[in-house]
C-alpha positions in Angstrom: 28.0 264.7 250.2 26.6 261.7 248.7 24.9 262.1 245.0 21.4 262.4 246.4 22.4 264.8 248.9 23.9 267.1 246.0 20.7 266.4 243.9 18.7 267.6 247.0 20.5 270.9 247.1 20.3 271.3 243.4 16.5 271.0 243.4 16.6 273.2 246.4 17.9 276.1 244.5 15.8 275.6 241.3 12.5 276.3 243.2 10.5 279.3 243.2 8.6 279.8 246.3 6.9 283.1 247.6 8.7 285.3 249.7 6.9 283.8 253.1 7.9 280.3 252.7 11.3 279.1 252.9 12.3 275.5 251.8 15.1 274.3 254.3 16.9 271.1 253.8 17.6 269.1 256.7 18.6 265.4 257.5 15.2 264.3 257.3 14.2 265.9 254.1 13.0 269.4 252.4 10.8 271.3 254.8 8.9 274.1 254.1 8.8 276.9 256.6 6.6 279.7 256.7 8.2 282.9 258.0 6.0 285.2 260.2 6.3 288.9 260.7 7.4 288.1 264.1 10.6 285.8 262.8 11.4 288.9 260.2 10.9 292.0 262.6 13.1 290.2 265.4 15.7 289.1 262.7 15.9 292.5 261.6 16.1 294.1 265.1 19.0 291.5 265.9 20.8 292.7 263.0 20.5 296.4 263.5 21.9 295.4 267.0 25.2 294.1 265.8 25.9 297.1 263.5 25.4 299.5 266.4 27.1 297.3 269.2 29.5 295.2 267.8 32.4 297.2 266.0 34.7 295.5 263.6 32.0 293.2 262.8 28.7 293.1 260.0 25.8 291.3 260.4 24.6 288.8 258.1 21.3 286.8 257.6 20.0 284.2 255.7 23.0 282.3 254.9 24.7 278.8 254.5 27.6 277.5 256.6 30.4 275.9 255.1 31.6 273.2 254.6 28.6 270.9 254.9 29.0 268.4 258.0 27.6 265.0 257.8 25.8 266.1 254.7 24.2 269.3 255.9 25.0 273.1 255.9 23.2 275.1 258.4 21.4 278.4 257.6 21.2 280.3 260.5 19.0 283.2 260.7 21.5 285.7 261.9 25.6 286.1 262.6 28.2 288.6 262.1 31.5 288.2 260.4 34.7 290.4 260.7 34.0 293.2 258.6 37.7 293.0 256.7 36.3 289.3 255.6 32.5 290.5 255.0 31.8 290.0 251.1 28.9 291.2 250.0 28.2 288.7 247.3 28.6 285.9 249.6 25.7 283.7 250.5 28.0 280.9 252.6 30.5 281.9 255.2 33.0 279.5 256.4 32.5 278.3 259.9 35.6 279.6 261.0 34.7 283.2 260.6 31.4 282.8 263.1 31.7 283.2 266.4 28.1 283.5 267.5 24.8 281.9 265.5 21.0 282.9 266.0 18.1 280.8 265.3 14.5 282.5 265.5 12.0 279.3 266.3 9.2 279.0 263.7 6.5 276.7 264.4 8.1 273.8 262.4 11.2 274.5 263.5 11.2 274.2 267.2 12.4 271.0 267.9 15.6 271.4 265.7 16.1 274.7 266.8 17.3 273.6 270.5 18.6 270.1 269.6 19.9 269.1 266.2 21.0 272.6 265.2 22.8 273.0 268.7 24.7 269.8 268.2 25.5 271.3 264.5 26.9 274.0 265.8 28.6 272.7 268.6 30.7 270.2 266.3 31.9 273.0 264.3 33.0 275.1 267.4 31.1 277.9 267.2 31.4 279.6 270.6 27.6 280.6 271.0 24.2 279.5 269.7 21.1 282.0 270.9 17.6 280.5 270.1 15.2 283.2 270.4 11.8 282.0 270.7 9.1 284.3 269.2 6.5 281.8 269.8 7.2 281.6 273.5 8.8 284.6 274.1 12.0 283.3 276.0 15.6 282.9 274.6 18.2 280.2 275.3 21.9 281.2 274.9 24.2 278.1 274.6 27.9 278.5 275.2 31.5 276.8 275.5 31.4 274.2 272.8 33.3 270.8 273.9 32.7 267.4 272.1 30.0 268.4 269.8 28.1 269.7 273.0 27.4 273.2 274.6 28.4 272.9 278.3 26.8 276.2 279.4 23.1 277.2 279.1 21.7 280.6 280.0 18.1 281.5 279.4 15.6 284.5 280.1 12.4 286.1 278.7 11.9 288.9 276.4 13.1 292.1 278.0 16.2 291.0 279.4 19.7 291.6 278.4 21.7 288.8 276.6 25.4 289.0 276.5 27.1 287.1 274.1 31.0 286.9 273.9 32.3 287.6 270.8 36.3 287.4 271.0 37.8 290.6 272.8 34.3 291.9 272.9 30.8 291.2 274.4 27.9 291.8 272.2 24.7 293.1 274.1 21.2 292.3 272.9 18.5 294.0 273.9 15.7 291.5 273.9 13.0 293.9 274.6 13.2 294.9 270.8 12.2 291.2 270.0 8.6 290.6 268.6 6.4 287.6 270.1 3.8 285.9 268.2 0.3 287.0 269.4 -2.0 283.9 269.0 -5.7 284.9 268.3 
């Protein structure tokens, strides 16, 4: 990291924001991210399904991925780590513990969720990347990372099952439990 990136991370950690807003450090600077109830509910439901359906793994949310690469440490909405490697005091997890990550789309993050973040997760060798778009009611599962890109894509609508490979298991998520943003 450069000196300026270190200072930006330090500033990010010091800023006090309401619970309904998160501050994200991206390649393009700091971004305020409003968190919708659809986002929070969907995140919670995915974490619950991980706990119920993926023996030997513990669901984690809102954490940093280390080490930083190209001055960037992504902060996925959901993932899982092997239960024997889970630390309840951790706010960051090494990329080699993560077999999949999930990003839940917010209005300001939609473009990054499908492009920039996909590239970063593929570069890290994370085997599966799920984008849950609560704005459109659709999901996209990217798998088979190679040379910094995912080579396989599956898409579907809320209501369909999503099968995510996790070592010698398959996590099956029920996307009918996801919540879509309803625009008035």
